All heavy atoms as a GROMACS GRO file, in nm:
protein
  503
    1MET      N    1   2.562   4.767 -10.318
    1MET     CA    2   2.480   4.830 -10.421
    1MET      C    3   2.455   4.977 -10.388
    1MET      O    4   2.467   5.059 -10.476
    1MET     CB    5   2.350   4.750 -10.433
    1MET     CG    6   2.268   4.795 -10.548
    1MET     SD    7   2.316   4.713 -10.695
    1MET     CE    8   2.166   4.709 -10.780
    2LEU      N    9   2.419   5.002 -10.263
    2LEU     CA   10   2.395   5.141 -10.222
    2LEU      C   11   2.517   5.225 -10.240
    2LEU      O   12   2.511   5.340 -10.288
    2LEU     CB   13   2.347   5.145 -10.077
    2LEU     CG   14   2.328   5.284 -10.016
    2LEU    CD1   15   2.215   5.355 -10.089
    2LEU    CD2   16   2.300   5.274  -9.869
    3ARG      N   17   2.634   5.169 -10.205
    3ARG     CA   18   2.758   5.245 -10.216
    3ARG      C   19   2.788   5.284 -10.360
    3ARG      O   20   2.826   5.397 -10.390
    3ARG     CB   21   2.870   5.164 -10.158
    3ARG     CG   22   3.004   5.235 -10.158
    3ARG     CD   23   3.112   5.147 -10.100
    3ARG     NE   24   3.240   5.214 -10.110
    3ARG     CZ   25   3.305   5.261 -10.004
    3ARG    NH1   26   3.256   5.244  -9.884
    3ARG    NH2   27   3.420   5.319 -10.020
    4SER      N   28   2.768   5.192 -10.452
    4SER     CA   29   2.800   5.225 -10.593
    4SER      C   30   2.702   5.327 -10.651
    4SER      O   31   2.740   5.413 -10.730
    4SER     CB   32   2.804   5.099 -10.680
    4SER     OG   33   2.677   5.036 -10.681
    5ARG      N   34   2.574   5.316 -10.611
    5ARG     CA   35   2.477   5.416 -10.660
    5ARG      C   36   2.508   5.552 -10.605
    5ARG      O   37   2.503   5.652 -10.675
    5ARG     CB   38   2.337   5.377 -10.619
    5ARG     CG   39   2.280   5.263 -10.700
    5ARG     CD   40   2.137   5.236 -10.660
    5ARG     NE   41   2.088   5.119 -10.732
    5ARG     CZ   42   1.974   5.062 -10.700
    5ARG    NH1   43   1.901   5.104 -10.604
    5ARG    NH2   44   1.936   4.956 -10.770
    6THR      N   45   2.543   5.557 -10.476
    6THR     CA   46   2.577   5.685 -10.415
    6THR      C   47   2.702   5.742 -10.478
    6THR      O   48   2.707   5.862 -10.508
    6THR     CB   49   2.598   5.667 -10.264
    6THR    OG1   50   2.482   5.608 -10.208
    6THR    CG2   51   2.627   5.799 -10.196
    7ARG      N   52   2.801   5.658 -10.500
    7ARG     CA   53   2.927   5.702 -10.561
    7ARG      C   54   2.902   5.761 -10.700
    7ARG      O   55   2.950   5.869 -10.732
    7ARG     CB   56   3.024   5.583 -10.572
    7ARG     CG   57   3.154   5.616 -10.639
    7ARG     CD   58   3.244   5.492 -10.644
    7ARG     NE   59   3.365   5.521 -10.708
    7ARG     CZ   60   3.387   5.514 -10.841
    7ARG    NH1   61   3.289   5.475 -10.920
    7ARG    NH2   62   3.504   5.544 -10.892
    8ARG      N   63   2.825   5.691 -10.780
    8ARG     CA   64   2.793   5.739 -10.913
    8ARG      C   65   2.716   5.873 -10.911
    8ARG      O   66   2.740   5.962 -10.992
    8ARG     CB   67   2.716   5.636 -10.994
    8ARG     CG   68   2.802   5.515 -11.031
    8ARG     CD   69   2.722   5.415 -11.106
    8ARG     NE   70   2.664   5.483 -11.224
    8ARG     CZ   71   2.656   5.431 -11.341
    8ARG    NH1   72   2.704   5.310 -11.364
    8ARG    NH2   73   2.601   5.495 -11.442
    9ALA      N   74   2.622   5.884 -10.819
    9ALA     CA   75   2.542   6.008 -10.807
    9ALA      C   76   2.633   6.126 -10.768
    9ALA      O   77   2.621   6.236 -10.826
    9ALA     CB   78   2.432   5.991 -10.706
   10VAL      N   79   2.723   6.105 -10.674
   10VAL     CA   80   2.812   6.210 -10.630
   10VAL      C   81   2.906   6.252 -10.742
   10VAL      O   82   2.926   6.371 -10.767
   10VAL     CB   83   2.889   6.168 -10.503
   10VAL    CG1   84   3.003   6.266 -10.471
   10VAL    CG2   85   2.797   6.152 -10.384
   11ILE      N   86   2.962   6.156 -10.810
   11ILE     CA   87   3.054   6.186 -10.921
   11ILE      C   88   2.981   6.257 -11.035
   11ILE      O   89   3.030   6.354 -11.093
   11ILE     CB   90   3.123   6.059 -10.971
   11ILE    CG1   91   3.217   6.009 -10.864
   11ILE    CG2   92   3.197   6.084 -11.101
   11ILE    CD1   93   3.278   5.873 -10.894
   12ARG      N   94   2.857   6.216 -11.062
   12ARG     CA   95   2.778   6.285 -11.167
   12ARG      C   96   2.755   6.430 -11.128
   12ARG      O   97   2.766   6.520 -11.214
   12ARG     CB   98   2.645   6.214 -11.183
   12ARG     CG   99   2.631   6.147 -11.314
   12ARG     CD  100   2.491   6.093 -11.338
   12ARG     NE  101   2.501   5.952 -11.354
   12ARG     CZ  102   2.451   5.860 -11.273
   12ARG    NH1  103   2.386   5.892 -11.169
   12ARG    NH2  104   2.468   5.733 -11.296
   13GLU      N  105   2.719   6.456 -11.004
   13GLU     CA  106   2.699   6.592 -10.958
   13GLU      C  107   2.826   6.676 -10.973
   13GLU      O  108   2.825   6.791 -11.015
   13GLU     CB  109   2.651   6.597 -10.811
   13GLU     CG  110   2.513   6.549 -10.789
   13GLU     CD  111   2.476   6.552 -10.644
   13GLU    OE1  112   2.546   6.617 -10.563
   13GLU    OE2  113   2.377   6.484 -10.605
   14TRP      N  114   2.941   6.616 -10.933
   14TRP     CA  115   3.070   6.685 -10.940
   14TRP      C  116   3.104   6.717 -11.084
   14TRP      O  117   3.143   6.832 -11.115
   14TRP     CB  118   3.176   6.597 -10.877
   14TRP     CG  119   3.314   6.652 -10.882
   14TRP    CD1  120   3.416   6.604 -10.958
   14TRP    CD2  121   3.365   6.767 -10.814
   14TRP    NE1  122   3.531   6.682 -10.936
   14TRP    CE2  123   3.502   6.780 -10.849
   14TRP    CE3  124   3.312   6.858 -10.726
   14TRP    CZ2  125   3.580   6.881 -10.800
   14TRP    CZ3  126   3.392   6.959 -10.676
   14TRP    CH2  127   3.525   6.970 -10.710
   15MET      N  128   3.088   6.623 -11.174
   15MET     CA  129   3.128   6.649 -11.314
   15MET      C  130   3.028   6.742 -11.383
   15MET      O  131   3.060   6.799 -11.487
   15MET     CB  132   3.139   6.517 -11.388
   15MET     CG  133   3.252   6.428 -11.336
   15MET     SD  134   3.416   6.508 -11.336
   15MET     CE  135   3.448   6.514 -11.511
   16ALA      N  136   2.910   6.757 -11.329
   16ALA     CA  137   2.811   6.850 -11.388
   16ALA      C  138   2.844   6.995 -11.356
   16ALA      O  139   2.793   7.084 -11.424
   16ALA     CB  140   2.670   6.814 -11.338
   17LEU      N  141   2.926   7.017 -11.258
   17LEU     CA  142   2.968   7.156 -11.228
   17LEU      C  143   3.055   7.212 -11.337
   17LEU      O  144   3.126   7.135 -11.404
   17LEU     CB  145   3.045   7.158 -11.096
   17LEU     CG  146   2.970   7.129 -10.967
   17LEU    CD1  147   3.066   7.125 -10.850
   17LEU    CD2  148   2.859   7.227 -10.941
   18PRO      N  149   3.052   7.342 -11.356
   18PRO     CA  150   3.143   7.403 -11.456
   18PRO      C  151   3.290   7.378 -11.414
   18PRO      O  152   3.320   7.370 -11.296
   18PRO     CB  153   3.113   7.551 -11.446
   18PRO     CG  154   2.979   7.562 -11.380
   18PRO     CD  155   2.965   7.442 -11.294
   19PRO      N  156   3.380   7.364 -11.510
   19PRO     CA  157   3.519   7.336 -11.479
   19PRO      C  158   3.584   7.436 -11.380
   19PRO      O  159   3.668   7.396 -11.302
   19PRO     CB  160   3.589   7.342 -11.617
   19PRO     CG  161   3.482   7.309 -11.714
   19PRO     CD  162   3.356   7.365 -11.657
   20ALA      N  163   3.542   7.558 -11.384
   20ALA     CA  164   3.598   7.658 -11.293
   20ALA      C  165   3.562   7.629 -11.148
   20ALA      O  166   3.632   7.676 -11.056
   20ALA     CB  167   3.552   7.796 -11.333
   21GLN      N  168   3.453   7.557 -11.127
   21GLN     CA  169   3.410   7.525 -10.990
   21GLN      C  170   3.459   7.393 -10.938
   21GLN      O  171   3.423   7.354 -10.828
   21GLN     CB  172   3.256   7.528 -10.983
   21GLN     CG  173   3.198   7.664 -11.003
   21GLN     CD  174   3.047   7.662 -10.989
   21GLN    OE1  175   2.985   7.558 -10.970
   21GLN    NE2  176   2.987   7.777 -11.002
   22ARG      N  177   3.541   7.322 -11.014
   22ARG     CA  178   3.595   7.194 -10.970
   22ARG      C  179   3.744   7.178 -10.997
   22ARG      O  180   3.791   7.074 -11.036
   22ARG     CB  181   3.515   7.077 -11.029
   22ARG     CG  182   3.501   7.077 -11.177
   22ARG     CD  183   3.412   6.963 -11.221
   22ARG     NE  184   3.366   6.982 -11.356
   22ARG     CZ  185   3.424   6.934 -11.464
   22ARG    NH1  186   3.533   6.860 -11.452
   22ARG    NH2  187   3.378   6.958 -11.582
   23ARG      N  188   3.816   7.286 -10.972
   23ARG     CA  189   3.958   7.285 -10.997
   23ARG      C  190   4.045   7.255 -10.876
   23ARG      O  191   4.148   7.191 -10.888
   23ARG     CB  192   4.004   7.421 -11.054
   23ARG     CG  193   3.960   7.444 -11.194
   23ARG     CD  194   4.013   7.574 -11.248
   23ARG     NE  195   3.936   7.615 -11.359
   23ARG     CZ  196   3.977   7.615 -11.485
   23ARG    NH1  197   4.096   7.574 -11.510
   23ARG    NH2  198   3.897   7.652 -11.579
   24THR      N  199   4.004   7.305 -10.760
   24THR     CA  200   4.094   7.296 -10.644
   24THR      C  201   4.044   7.197 -10.540
   24THR      O  202   3.927   7.158 -10.538
   24THR     CB  203   4.110   7.432 -10.578
   24THR    OG1  204   3.983   7.473 -10.524
   24THR    CG2  205   4.155   7.540 -10.677
   25GLY      N  206   4.133   7.160 -10.449
   25GLY     CA  207   4.098   7.072 -10.341
   25GLY      C  208   3.999   7.136 -10.244
   25GLY      O  209   3.916   7.069 -10.186
   26GLU      N  210   4.012   7.269 -10.228
   26GLU     CA  211   3.916   7.339 -10.140
   26GLU      C  212   3.776   7.331 -10.193
   26GLU      O  213   3.681   7.316 -10.119
   26GLU     CB  214   3.960   7.487 -10.119
   26GLU     CG  215   4.088   7.506 -10.044
   26GLU     CD  216   4.212   7.486 -10.128
   26GLU    OE1  217   4.202   7.500 -10.253
   26GLU    OE2  218   4.315   7.454 -10.072
   27GLN      N  219   3.763   7.346 -10.326
   27GLN     CA  220   3.629   7.334 -10.389
   27GLN      C  221   3.576   7.193 -10.370
   27GLN      O  222   3.456   7.175 -10.344
   27GLN     CB  223   3.637   7.372 -10.536
   27GLN     CG  224   3.665   7.519 -10.560
   27GLN     CD  225   3.697   7.548 -10.703
   27GLN    OE1  226   3.757   7.466 -10.772
   27GLN    NE2  227   3.661   7.670 -10.748
   28ALA      N  228   3.664   7.095 -10.384
   28ALA     CA  229   3.620   6.956 -10.367
   28ALA      C  230   3.577   6.928 -10.221
   28ALA      O  231   3.478   6.860 -10.198
   28ALA     CB  232   3.732   6.862 -10.408
   29THR      N  233   3.648   6.986 -10.128
   29THR     CA  234   3.611   6.970  -9.985
   29THR      C  235   3.476   7.031  -9.956
   29THR      O  236   3.394   6.969  -9.887
   29THR     CB  237   3.721   7.034  -9.895
   29THR    OG1  238   3.847   6.974  -9.925
   29THR    CG2  239   3.687   7.014  -9.748
   30ALA      N  240   3.452   7.148 -10.008
   30ALA     CA  241   3.323   7.213  -9.986
   30ALA      C  242   3.210   7.133 -10.050
   30ALA      O  243   3.104   7.115  -9.992
   30ALA     CB  244   3.327   7.354 -10.042
   31PHE      N  245   3.236   7.081 -10.171
   31PHE     CA  246   3.136   7.000 -10.237
   31PHE      C  247   3.111   6.870 -10.162
   31PHE      O  248   2.998   6.824 -10.149
   31PHE     CB  249   3.183   6.964 -10.380
   31PHE     CG  250   3.089   6.880 -10.454
   31PHE    CD1  251   2.978   6.931 -10.518
   31PHE    CD2  252   3.109   6.740 -10.456
   31PHE    CE1  253   2.887   6.847 -10.583
   31PHE    CE2  254   3.020   6.656 -10.523
   31PHE     CZ  255   2.909   6.710 -10.587
   32ALA      N  256   3.217   6.809 -10.107
   32ALA     CA  257   3.205   6.686 -10.034
   32ALA      C  258   3.116   6.703  -9.909
   32ALA      O  259   3.035   6.618  -9.879
   32ALA     CB  260   3.343   6.632  -9.994
   33LYS      N  261   3.132   6.814  -9.839
   33LYS     CA  262   3.051   6.842  -9.722
   33LYS      C  263   2.904   6.848  -9.759
   33LYS      O  264   2.818   6.798  -9.690
   33LYS     CB  265   3.096   6.969  -9.654
   33LYS     CG  266   3.227   6.954  -9.584
   33LYS     CD  267   3.274   7.085  -9.521
   33LYS     CE  268   3.409   7.067  -9.457
   33LYS     NZ  269   3.460   7.194  -9.402
   34GLY      N  270   2.872   6.915  -9.871
   34GLY     CA  271   2.734   6.924  -9.916
   34GLY      C  272   2.681   6.789  -9.963
   34GLY      O  273   2.564   6.754  -9.938
   35ALA      N  274   2.766   6.711 -10.029
   35ALA     CA  275   2.728   6.579 -10.079
   35ALA      C  276   2.695   6.484  -9.963
   35ALA      O  277   2.602   6.406  -9.974
   35ALA     CB  278   2.834   6.521 -10.167
   36ILE      N  279   2.771   6.495  -9.858
   36ILE     CA  280   2.744   6.412  -9.740
   36ILE      C  281   2.607   6.445  -9.679
   36ILE      O  282   2.534   6.355  -9.636
   36ILE     CB  283   2.856   6.432  -9.635
   36ILE    CG1  284   2.986   6.374  -9.688
   36ILE    CG2  285   2.818   6.365  -9.500
   36ILE    CD1  286   3.109   6.417  -9.611
   37ALA      N  287   2.569   6.572  -9.682
   37ALA     CA  288   2.439   6.612  -9.632
   37ALA      C  289   2.326   6.565  -9.721
   37ALA      O  290   2.216   6.530  -9.673
   37ALA     CB  291   2.436   6.763  -9.614
   38ARG      N  292   2.350   6.559  -9.854
   38ARG     CA  293   2.246   6.519  -9.949
   38ARG      C  294   2.230   6.370  -9.966
   38ARG      O  295   2.121   6.324  -9.997
   38ARG     CB  296   2.279   6.581 -10.089
   38ARG     CG  297   2.257   6.728 -10.095
   38ARG     CD  298   2.269   6.776 -10.240
   38ARG     NE  299   2.398   6.745 -10.303
   38ARG     CZ  300   2.507   6.819 -10.291
   38ARG    NH1  301   2.506   6.929 -10.217
   38ARG    NH2  302   2.618   6.788 -10.350
   39HIS      N  303   2.339   6.292  -9.946
   39HIS     CA  304   2.334   6.150  -9.974
   39HIS      C  305   2.364   6.070  -9.849
   39HIS      O  306   2.448   6.109  -9.769
   39HIS     CB  307   2.438   6.113 -10.081
   39HIS     CG  308   2.415   6.180 -10.210
   39HIS    ND1  309   2.320   6.137 -10.302
   39HIS    CD2  310   2.473   6.288 -10.266
   39HIS    CE1  311   2.321   6.215 -10.408
   39HIS    NE2  312   2.413   6.308 -10.390
   40ALA      N  313   2.298   5.956  -9.834
   40ALA     CA  314   2.324   5.868  -9.725
   40ALA      C  315   2.436   5.770  -9.765
   40ALA      O  316   2.424   5.700  -9.862
   40ALA     CB  317   2.199   5.790  -9.690
   41LEU      N  318   2.546   5.775  -9.692
   41LEU     CA  319   2.658   5.686  -9.720
   41LEU      C  320   2.649   5.563  -9.632
   41LEU      O  321   2.610   5.574  -9.514
   41LEU     CB  322   2.791   5.758  -9.697
   41LEU     CG  323   2.822   5.876  -9.786
   41LEU    CD1  324   2.950   5.942  -9.742
   41LEU    CD2  325   2.837   5.828  -9.929
   42PRO      N  326   2.688   5.446  -9.683
   42PRO     CA  327   2.690   5.328  -9.599
   42PRO      C  328   2.796   5.339  -9.492
   42PRO      O  329   2.890   5.419  -9.503
   42PRO     CB  330   2.720   5.215  -9.696
   42PRO     CG  331   2.779   5.279  -9.814
   42PRO     CD  332   2.727   5.420  -9.820
   43ARG      N  333   2.783   5.260  -9.388
   43ARG     CA  334   2.881   5.264  -9.278
   43ARG      C  335   3.018   5.225  -9.328
   43ARG      O  336   3.032   5.140  -9.417
   43ARG     CB  337   2.838   5.168  -9.169
   43ARG     CG  338   2.718   5.216  -9.090
   43ARG     CD  339   2.688   5.123  -8.981
   43ARG     NE  340   2.806   5.100  -8.900
   43ARG     CZ  341   2.809   5.035  -8.788
   43ARG    NH1  342   2.700   4.984  -8.738
   43ARG    NH2  343   2.921   5.016  -8.719
   44SER      N  344   3.119   5.286  -9.271
   44SER     CA  345   3.256   5.258  -9.311
   44SER      C  346   3.350   5.294  -9.197
   44SER      O  347   3.313   5.373  -9.109
   44SER     CB  348   3.292   5.342  -9.435
   44SER     OG  349   3.430   5.330  -9.465
   45ARG      N  350   3.467   5.239  -9.198
   45ARG     CA  351   3.568   5.278  -9.098
   45ARG      C  352   3.618   5.419  -9.122
   45ARG      O  353   3.661   5.488  -9.030
   45ARG     CB  354   3.687   5.181  -9.103
   45ARG     CG  355   3.653   5.047  -9.053
   45ARG     CD  356   3.779   4.960  -9.056
   45ARG     NE  357   3.744   4.821  -9.038
   45ARG     CZ  358   3.831   4.724  -9.044
   45ARG    NH1  359   3.957   4.747  -9.069
   45ARG    NH2  360   3.788   4.600  -9.027
   46LEU      N  361   3.617   5.457  -9.248
   46LEU     CA  362   3.663   5.592  -9.286
   46LEU      C  363   3.553   5.693  -9.262
   46LEU      O  364   3.433   5.661  -9.267
   46LEU     CB  365   3.705   5.592  -9.431
   46LEU     CG  366   3.812   5.496  -9.473
   46LEU    CD1  367   3.829   5.496  -9.624
   46LEU    CD2  368   3.946   5.530  -9.406
   47THR      N  369   3.590   5.815  -9.244
   47THR     CA  370   3.492   5.921  -9.230
   47THR      C  371   3.424   5.942  -9.362
   47THR      O  372   3.485   5.920  -9.468
   47THR     CB  373   3.557   6.054  -9.183
   47THR    OG1  374   3.646   6.098  -9.284
   47THR    CG2  375   3.631   6.036  -9.052
   48PRO      N  376   3.301   5.986  -9.361
   48PRO     CA  377   3.229   6.011  -9.489
   48PRO      C  378   3.305   6.107  -9.580
   48PRO      O  379   3.309   6.091  -9.703
   48PRO     CB  380   3.094   6.068  -9.445
   48PRO     CG  381   3.073   6.013  -9.309
   48PRO     CD  382   3.211   6.007  -9.250
   49GLN      N  383   3.365   6.210  -9.520
   49GLN     CA  384   3.435   6.308  -9.604
   49GLN      C  385   3.556   6.245  -9.674
   49GLN      O  386   3.583   6.272  -9.788
   49GLN     CB  387   3.481   6.426  -9.521
   49GLN     CG  388   3.544   6.536  -9.606
   49GLN     CD  389   3.563   6.665  -9.529
   49GLN    OE1  390   3.517   6.681  -9.420
   49GLN    NE2  391   3.636   6.754  -9.587
   50THR      N  392   3.626   6.156  -9.606
   50THR     CA  393   3.741   6.086  -9.665
   50THR      C  394   3.695   5.999  -9.781
   50THR      O  395   3.760   5.997  -9.886
   50THR     CB  396   3.811   5.999  -9.560
   50THR    OG1  397   3.847   6.081  -9.448
   50THR    CG2  398   3.932   5.934  -9.616
   51VAL      N  399   3.584   5.933  -9.767
   51VAL     CA  400   3.532   5.848  -9.873
   51VAL      C  401   3.495   5.930  -9.996
   51VAL      O  402   3.536   5.900 -10.107
   51VAL     CB  403   3.406   5.768  -9.824
   51VAL    CG1  404   3.341   5.694  -9.938
   51VAL    CG2  405   3.447   5.673  -9.714
   52VAL      N  406   3.421   6.040  -9.974
   52VAL     CA  407   3.379   6.121 -10.087
   52VAL      C  408   3.500   6.189 -10.154
   52VAL      O  409   3.509   6.197 -10.278
   52VAL     CB  410   3.274   6.225 -10.043
   52VAL    CG1  411   3.244   6.325 -10.156
   52VAL    CG2  412   3.149   6.158  -9.996
   53MET      N  413   3.594   6.234 -10.074
   53MET     CA  414   3.714   6.295 -10.131
   53MET      C  415   3.794   6.194 -10.217
   53MET      O  416   3.853   6.233 -10.316
   53MET     CB  417   3.803   6.356 -10.024
   53MET     CG  418   3.746   6.483  -9.964
   53MET     SD  419   3.724   6.614 -10.082
   53MET     CE  420   3.892   6.651 -10.125
   54ALA      N  421   3.796   6.068 -10.175
   54ALA     CA  422   3.866   5.968 -10.253
   54ALA      C  423   3.798   5.949 -10.389
   54ALA      O  424   3.863   5.922 -10.490
   54ALA     CB  425   3.870   5.836 -10.178
   55TRP      N  426   3.667   5.966 -10.393
   55TRP     CA  427   3.594   5.956 -10.518
   55TRP      C  428   3.623   6.075 -10.609
   55TRP      O  429   3.632   6.060 -10.731
   55TRP     CB  430   3.443   5.948 -10.493
   55TRP     CG  431   3.398   5.829 -10.421
   55TRP    CD1  432   3.464   5.712 -10.397
   55TRP    CD2  433   3.272   5.815 -10.350
   55TRP    NE1  434   3.387   5.629 -10.320
   55TRP    CE2  435   3.270   5.686 -10.292
   55TRP    CE3  436   3.161   5.897 -10.334
   55TRP    CZ2  437   3.158   5.639 -10.220
   55TRP    CZ3  438   3.052   5.852 -10.263
   55TRP    CH2  439   3.052   5.726 -10.205
   56LEU      N  440   3.637   6.194 -10.547
   56LEU     CA  441   3.651   6.316 -10.625
   56LEU      C  442   3.797   6.345 -10.667
   56LEU      O  443   3.820   6.413 -10.766
   56LEU     CB  444   3.599   6.436 -10.548
   56LEU     CG  445   3.450   6.431 -10.507
   56LEU    CD1  446   3.416   6.557 -10.433
   56LEU    CD2  447   3.363   6.414 -10.630
   57ARG      N  448   3.894   6.299 -10.588
   57ARG     CA  449   4.033   6.334 -10.610
   57ARG      C  450   4.081   6.311 -10.752
   57ARG      O  451   4.143   6.401 -10.811
   57ARG     CB  452   4.121   6.260 -10.510
   57ARG     CG  453   4.264   6.315 -10.506
   57ARG     CD  454   4.340   6.262 -10.389
   57ARG     NE  455   4.281   6.313 -10.262
   57ARG     CZ  456   4.228   6.233 -10.171
   57ARG    NH1  457   4.223   6.106 -10.186
   57ARG    NH2  458   4.176   6.285 -10.059
   58PRO      N  459   4.052   6.201 -10.817
   58PRO     CA  460   4.100   6.182 -10.956
   58PRO      C  461   4.032   6.276 -11.055
   58PRO      O  462   4.084   6.297 -11.165
   58PRO     CB  463   4.063   6.037 -10.991
   58PRO     CG  464   4.028   5.972 -10.864
   58PRO     CD  465   3.990   6.079 -10.767
   59ARG      N  466   3.921   6.334 -11.016
   59ARG     CA  467   3.847   6.420 -11.107
   59ARG      C  468   3.862   6.568 -11.075
   59ARG      O  469   3.798   6.649 -11.137
   59ARG     CB  470   3.699   6.381 -11.104
   59ARG     CG  471   3.673   6.241 -11.157
   59ARG     CD  472   3.547   6.183 -11.107
   59ARG     NE  473   3.533   6.047 -11.151
   59ARG     CZ  474   3.583   5.941 -11.090
   59ARG    NH1  475   3.650   5.956 -10.977
   59ARG    NH2  476   3.571   5.821 -11.140
   60THR      N  477   3.944   6.601 -10.979
   60THR     CA  478   3.969   6.740 -10.939
   60THR      C  479   4.074   6.800 -11.029
   60THR      O  480   4.179   6.741 -11.048
   60THR     CB  481   4.012   6.751 -10.794
   60THR    OG1  482   3.908   6.691 -10.713
   60THR    CG2  483   4.031   6.894 -10.750
   61GLY      N  484   4.045   6.916 -11.089
   61GLY     CA  485   4.141   6.986 -11.172
   61GLY      C  486   4.132   6.948 -11.317
   61GLY      O  487   4.204   7.003 -11.400
   62ARG      N  488   4.041   6.858 -11.354
   62ARG     CA  489   4.023   6.829 -11.494
   62ARG      C  490   3.956   6.946 -11.565
   62ARG      O  491   3.869   7.008 -11.511
   62ARG     CB  492   3.932   6.708 -11.512
   62ARG     CG  493   3.994   6.578 -11.487
   62ARG     CD  494   3.903   6.470 -11.532
   62ARG     NE  495   3.959   6.339 -11.503
   62ARG     CZ  496   3.890   6.226 -11.527
   62ARG    NH1  497   3.772   6.229 -11.577
   62ARG    NH2  498   3.948   6.113 -11.499
   63ALA      N  499   4.001   6.973 -11.684
   63ALA     CA  500   3.941   7.083 -11.759
   63ALA      C  501   3.853   7.033 -11.871
   63ALA      O  502   3.857   6.921 -11.910
   63ALA     CB  503   4.048   7.172 -11.814
   0.00000   0.00000   0.00000
């Protein structure tokens, strides 16, 4: 439950950014680092940045 709420919150924040700020992978990486600091992610084998980037990757570059 915590994971899905966190995922939805991160994706909402990402999609709320202007399209010019969410076009590249570098912008997604910078956003992911900030999102990790703002949100508590549940334990996982993967690094938190890998998890957040997997959530953002399909939405990166959308106009």
